[in-house]
N, C-alpha and C positions, 0 to 999 in steps of 0.2 A: 325949588321951595316948599318946605315940609309948612302942612297947614296947622293951625292953633291944635285943632282938634286930636290933629295925631301926636303932635308934642307929648299930650297929656297924658298918652298911655306909658310915656316913656317915667313920668315924675316932672318934678320940678329940674330946672335946668342948674348945672353946675358950674364954675368957674371953668376955665382954661388950664389951670393948672390940676386941680383934682380929677379932671377927667381924665388928662395925660398919666397922672398917676392912678387910676381905676385900667387904664390900656397896660401899660407897662407890667400892673402886677397881673393881669388875663395873661400875658406873652411869658414870664416868669413861670405864672400856675401850667400851663401848657409844656415849655418848656424842662424846666423840673419835674414835672408827673405829682403835682401837688395830692397827696397822701388823702386830702377827702374831698368834698365836693365843694366847688368853685363857688365865691361868696355872689352874692346878687350886689345889682349895684347898690340898696337901701344898704346892705351890713356892710359891704364894703365903706362905706361913707360913715355909718358908726365906726367902724374898727378904726381908719383911715382919721376921723378927728382923733379920739382917743389916743392911737399911736404917736401924732405929732404931737399934742397936749402933754404927753410924760417927755418924749422926745426933746420938746423945749425946756422942762427943767435939768436933764442935763446930771449933774452930778448930786443936785440938791432932791432928787427920787428916795425915797424910803426903802425897804428891804422889799414891800410889800407893792412898792409902784416899780419897783425895778423889773420883781418878775410878771409883771403884767406885761411893761414894757419889752421884754424879749419875749413873753408868748404873742404877744402883737406883733413883734418883727418878724417873727417866725410865719406868724399864719399870713404875714403880706407878701414873705420873701423882701423885706430888708435887712443889710446887714447889719 
């Protein structure tokens, strides 16, 4: 079992689904040879949250939100 002190170095815990999306992102980054630096966990959490919020808007996204959604989807290797 991991001690509480050891967990603190990783930051706050996240739910299983978010953690799985992060692992999927890392796997796709390695497979597709991402053209930039791999996002850190914290950077991923911010981008993931924003992309999911924009995704939930669907057709209600304006042009600026649509462009940002496309940018984040590419960054996170999502269709």
